[in-house]
Structure formats: structure tokens, C-alpha cells
C-alpha positions as a printed Julia matrix, in Angstrom:
336×3 Matrix{Float64}:
  51.49   86.9   164.2
  53.04   89.43  166.13
  56.74   88.94  165.24
  55.7    88.08  161.2
  54.31   91.85  161.08
  57.66   93.19  163.27
  59.79   91.79  160.93
  58.15   92.21  157.42
  55.39   94.67  157.98
  56.09   98.5   157.54
  56.59  100.71  160.68
  56.76  104.62  160.67
  59.1   106.91  161.82
  57.78  110.25  162.49
  59.51  113.57  163.19
  63.33  112.32  162.88
  64.94  111.79  159.43
  66.19  108.37  158.22
  69.94  108.73  159.89
  69.69  106.55  162.27
  67.68  103.46  161.06
  70.31  103.32  157.83
  73.09  103.6   160.15
  71.82  100.71  162.69
  71.4    98.76  159.15
  74.77   99.6   157.96
  76.72   98.25  161.35
  74.75   95.8   161.18
  75.74   94.83  157.29
  79.21   94.97  159.03
  78.47   92.83  161.25
  77.07   90.51  158.6
  80.35   91.04  156.64
  82.74   89.6   159.76
  80.16   86.9   159.52
  80.77   86.19  155.96
  84.37   86.19  156.22
  84.36   83.13  158.49
  81.7    81.41  155.47
  84.22   82.2   152.72
  86.92   80.64  154.43
  85.64   77.9   156.05
  83.09   76.53  154.02
  84.63   75.44  151.05
  86.7    73.54  153.32
  84.53   71.29  154.99
  85.12   73.29  158.43
  82.55   74.2   161.11
  81.28   77.84  160.73
  81.0    77.95  164.74
  83.85   76.2   166.02
  87.19   77.16  166.66
  86.56   80.88  167.45
  88.53   83.01  164.59
  92.02   82.78  165.49
  95.28   84.19  163.97
  96.56   82.19  161.2
 100.11   82.25  162.45
  99.68   82.23  165.95
  96.81   80.24  166.58
  95.56   82.31  169.14
  91.83   83.19  169.46
  91.24   86.73  168.37
  89.62   88.4   171.18
  86.14   90.24  170.64
  86.96   93.66  171.17
  90.0    93.19  168.46
  87.28   91.51  166.27
  84.69   94.43  165.88
  84.39   94.7   162.58
  86.95   96.54  160.14
  87.7    99.14  163.16
  89.31   96.12  164.98
  91.75   95.67  162.13
  92.46   99.2   161.77
  93.32   99.54  165.71
  95.48   96.39  165.31
  97.2    98.4   162.11
  96.65   95.07  160.39
  98.5    93.27  162.47
  98.01   90.28  165.13
  98.05   91.51  168.67
 100.22   88.28  170.25
 102.75   87.91  167.56
 102.49   90.77  165.01
 101.96   88.69  162.08
 100.57   90.49  158.93
  96.29   89.87  158.55
  94.96   90.23  155.31
  93.29   93.39  154.45
  90.61   91.32  153.06
  88.89   90.82  155.99
  87.77   94.64  156.24
  87.54   94.97  152.88
  84.73   92.49  153.1
  82.98   93.68  155.92
  82.81   97.72  154.61
  81.43   95.79  151.36
  78.87   94.44  152.85
  77.88   97.28  154.91
  78.19   99.25  151.91
  76.11   97.04  150.24
  73.25   96.98  153.29
  73.52  100.62  153.43
  72.53  101.04  149.6
  69.63   98.47  150.13
  68.46  100.0   153.16
  68.36  103.41  151.73
  66.45  101.93  148.1
  63.98   99.68  150.33
  63.95   99.23  153.84
  63.92  103.35  154.71
  61.8   105.27  152.53
  60.48  108.99  152.79
  56.22  108.65  152.75
  53.45  110.89  153.26
  51.11  110.87  155.72
  47.95  113.65  156.06
  48.49  115.7   159.05
  52.43  114.63  159.78
  55.88  116.09  158.68
  59.3   114.21  157.95
  57.59  110.63  157.84
  59.51  107.69  156.83
  58.57  104.2   156.09
  60.95  101.28  157.32
  59.84   97.68  155.63
  62.69   95.16  156.88
  61.29   92.57  154.74
  62.58   93.43  151.05
  65.69   94.52  152.5
  66.22   91.25  154.27
  65.2    89.16  151.06
  67.66   91.13  148.8
  70.94   91.19  151.71
  70.35   87.59  151.96
  71.06   87.1   147.87
  73.76   89.49  147.73
  75.7    88.06  150.96
  75.24   84.98  149.25
  76.63   86.37  145.79
  79.58   88.03  147.71
  80.53   85.08  149.38
  80.51   83.03  146.42
  82.66   85.58  144.15
  85.44   85.36  146.98
  85.06   81.79  146.79
  85.59   81.52  142.99
  88.61   84.58  143.4
  89.88   81.64  145.9
  89.76   79.06  143.22
  87.24   77.18  145.32
  84.07   76.15  144.37
  81.04   77.7   146.04
  79.57   74.68  148.17
  76.34   73.05  146.72
  74.96   73.06  150.27
  75.53   76.68  150.72
  73.79   77.9   146.84
  71.07   74.86  147.49
  70.17   76.09  151.54
  69.84   79.81  150.05
  67.77   78.75  146.97
  65.4    76.69  149.25
  65.02   79.25  151.48
  64.25   81.91  148.87
  61.65   79.4   147.66
  60.13   78.66  150.68
  59.72   82.35  152.04
  58.96   83.69  148.77
  56.01   81.61  148.52
  55.03   82.77  152.03
  55.47   86.58  151.63
  55.06   86.83  147.75
  54.96   90.43  147.97
  58.68   90.67  148.4
  59.22   90.34  144.68
  56.97   93.1   144.01
  53.45   94.18  143.67
  50.89   94.08  146.18
  50.96   91.02  148.98
  47.82   89.71  149.53
  46.27   86.88  151.37
  46.09   83.65  149.7
  48.14   83.96  147.21
  50.72   81.87  148.38
  50.49   79.63  145.06
  51.46   82.53  142.98
  54.2    83.34  145.42
  55.63   79.98  144.56
  54.47   79.92  140.85
  56.87   83.32  140.46
  59.81   81.58  142.37
  59.78   78.25  139.99
  59.6    80.41  136.73
  62.37   82.0   138.38
  64.42   78.95  139.18
  63.22   77.75  135.47
  64.57   81.21  133.87
  68.15   80.91  135.54
  68.38   77.4   134.45
  67.74   78.51  130.75
  70.07   81.26  131.01
  72.84   79.0   132.42
  72.29   76.76  129.6
  72.32   79.89  127.04
  75.56   81.07  128.65
  77.21   77.48  128.61
  79.79   78.44  125.66
  81.52   80.52  127.6
  82.52   78.39  130.19
  82.87   74.62  128.64
  85.26   74.23  125.89
  85.56   70.61  126.16
  84.2    67.7   127.62
  86.56   67.68  130.81
  85.08   66.77  133.68
  86.47   69.18  135.87
  85.26   72.19  133.56
  81.94   70.77  133.25
  81.7    70.65  137.31
  82.6    74.28  137.26
  80.84   75.72  134.63
  77.69   74.3   136.8
  78.47   76.95  139.59
  76.97   79.97  137.11
  73.67   77.65  136.52
  73.37   77.55  140.34
  74.05   81.47  140.73
  71.49   82.04  138.12
  69.22   79.61  139.61
  69.4    81.01  142.63
  68.91   85.0   141.32
  66.2    83.87  138.96
  64.28   82.9   142.2
  64.81   86.02  144.35
  64.54   88.41  141.06
  61.91   86.74  139.12
  61.73   86.26  135.35
  62.71   89.28  134.14
  65.53   90.57  136.74
  67.71   87.69  136.2
  67.94   87.91  132.18
  68.87   91.45  132.35
  71.48   90.86  135.43
  72.7    87.75  133.15
  73.48   89.84  130.05
  74.91   92.67  132.0
  77.19   90.19  134.08
  78.38   88.33  131.1
  79.35   91.87  129.36
  81.76   92.54  132.32
  83.07   89.06  132.19
  83.9    90.11  128.6
  85.3    93.62  129.47
  87.53   91.92  132.28
  88.59   89.12  129.79
  89.8    92.36  127.63
  91.62   94.22  130.73
  93.42   91.1   131.96
  95.77   91.41  128.77
  96.64   95.29  130.17
  96.32   94.79  134.07
  96.35   90.54  134.4
  95.04   90.98  138.05
  91.8    91.98  136.68
  91.32   88.6   135.37
  90.67   87.04  138.99
  87.17   89.32  139.34
  85.37   87.32  136.72
  81.68   86.81  136.19
  80.84   86.24  139.52
  81.61   89.41  140.96
  80.32   91.13  137.86
  77.08   89.32  138.63
  77.15   90.33  142.29
  77.5    94.0   141.15
  75.23   93.62  138.31
  72.26   92.0   141.03
  73.17   95.23  143.36
  72.67   97.87  140.88
  69.13   96.23  139.66
  68.14   96.4   143.14
  68.94   99.65  143.93
  67.79  101.2   141.11
  64.25   99.69  141.68
  64.93   97.06  138.75
  63.23   94.73  141.63
  59.9    96.21  142.47
  59.23   95.81  138.63
  58.19   91.75  139.24
  55.19   90.78  139.46
  53.27   88.07  141.43
  53.09   86.33  138.49
  55.42   87.72  135.27
  53.49   90.02  132.94
  54.02   90.98  129.14
  56.77   93.27  130.28
  58.9    90.67  132.0
  58.62   88.37  129.58
  59.78   90.93  126.96
  62.91   91.36  129.57
  63.47   88.11  129.37
  63.65   87.33  125.42
  66.23   90.5   125.6
  68.17   89.52  127.93
  68.48   85.5   127.25
  68.91   86.57  123.32
  71.51   89.02  124.62
  73.24   86.49  127.14
  73.95   84.09  124.43
  75.71   86.34  121.64
  77.54   87.35  124.6
  78.63   84.03  125.81
  80.09   83.57  122.28
  81.95   86.83  122.66
  82.84   85.79  125.86
  84.14   82.23  124.41
  86.21   83.91  121.6
  88.03   86.77  123.98
  89.1    83.89  126.27
  87.25   84.69  128.95
  88.13   83.07  132.36
  86.66   79.96  133.66
  84.03   80.48  136.45
  86.37   77.97  139.15
  89.86   77.37  138.32
  89.54   73.7   138.58
  93.22   73.54  140.33
  93.12   74.99  143.18
  94.93   77.19  145.54
  94.95   77.67  149.54
  93.59   81.21  150.32
  96.29   83.34  152.14
  94.01   83.58  155.0
  93.03   81.3   157.94
């Protein structure tokens, strides 16, 4: 119980500002981003995440621990290997900085917030549960988006594993989805997660025209990726949240398809990237706190509106030639 309180409970900081906990959580996000680089490259290729250690893709020598410091290690080395001076892709510090920024934004909106305590000034409440909950979702979406950028499908074991964690943890701590957490509400948390999963699957079916244009098996398999991602988002954000995020990401995908004609590189940042961005905006703006332990009429209204808009935008995405979520013709990533 002590460990559960330490991780998921609320703690109060008195007499100090939020700068220190926010800075620590930002650094924690950068460290997670460093590990996410390994996940993005190795997991789709069936390689171990633990062995061998990170190494230069050119000379094969292991990267020293002090050169593997997120962002700063790459800057100090000026983007080159210490041993062979071969260039190291800038995507590594980019991913680390991106996750650090996401961690900071989620922490500011959910983990560290000012509160009022009688007889005390400058008090901040620290709640790590919602922060960890949404950071896990965002890291999964970011990893999936980068894998798709590399024209590789996110592994089912990654998405399925996080989905199972979301269902299990969401049942034990139903308050993570919003509302007041109370003992004996595990069944309500489980039902909410199940309904979110079902909502994601329904939205995937409504968005199907944007992805699959014939019965070609690779295209059909690629079209299952949005379904898996939407189901995952549904488990974490609930019925109303996943519908709004799905519609927003589909609108972004249409924007990418149109801008691709002016800037071809824009086509690489397709639906998965927009899904991650839309989810982050929803969480940081406080939309994730709208969900309750069981969907109410507001959740159902948001779902109906988001589902209808998703279906319409999916047809528009098909007409403007939106890119497939995963190109069946895979290519190797530039980085090792």
C-alpha cells in the first residue's frame, strides 16, 4: 500500500515553486526518449531491446555512457561518432527532446499544479498517477508514428502489451480516467476501459475508407494499424476522448495530403503523427479529465459527434489521396 501511495497518491510541496519537480520530470522524459530511440529502431526488426548496447552504425563500436546523455551527448560530439567521426542522425536528439517536451507539458497540466491549503502559501500538489498514465500513451503513439515514418508497422506485441497494461491499470485505478477514485470501483474502471476499446474499434471501422482502397492483403494489413492505435487511445482516454482525437487526426491527415502537393516531405508525417499530436492537445488542455468512471451523456454526445465527423473526413481523405498508414513496401531506416 505504501508503494501504491507513493506512485499514485497526491503529495504536497510547500514553500517552493514547481520548477524543481517539473525539471526532474522533463529530464526523466529525455531519458525515456533515449530508450524510445532503441524501441523505434529495434522492435520492428525483432531485435532485443537490451542487447547489444547502443553502438555506432558505421564502425560498430559501443557508445560510451557519457556520450549517451540525452540531447547533450549528441551536441557535444557535434553529431559525429567519437571513434570514426561518422555522422549520427539528428533524429536521436530530436526524439529525446520531443519526449522531454511532452513529459514537461503533461507534468505541468496534470502532475504538478497549484492548490489551496488553509494556513499555507505557495503549495503545489504532485500527482504522478495521471502523469505516468498519459506519458505511457504518448510514448507509445510517438514510437508508432516514427516507425510508420520509417515505413515499418508498429509491432503487435508493443501495441497489445500497452493495451493490456491500460486495461489492467485502468481497472485497478479507475480515477486515472477522471472523476473521483473510490475503493470498490474496479468493475467500473474495467467497464470504462472496455467501452473505450469498443469505441476505438468502431471508429477504426468508420475510418476504413481512408486506408483501404482494394482487397490487396498488404493494404488491408496496413489498414489494421489505425484500428489498433485507436483502440489503444480509447482504453486510455475513454469513449468521448477517442472520438474527438480520431476526428482531429483525420482532419490533420487530410491537411498533410493537400500540403504534400506543395511540400512532398509533408506526406511522411501522416495520420499517426496527427493522432499523437491530437492526443497530446486533448490531454494538456484538460480534455482527459472530462471522462468519468462511467460514460455519461456528455461522453456519448462527444462520441456521436466525433464518430460522424470521422466517417465524413475518412471519405474526404480518400478523395484527396491521403497516404496509407504504413507503406507495404518497407525500407530500412537510416539509423542503427
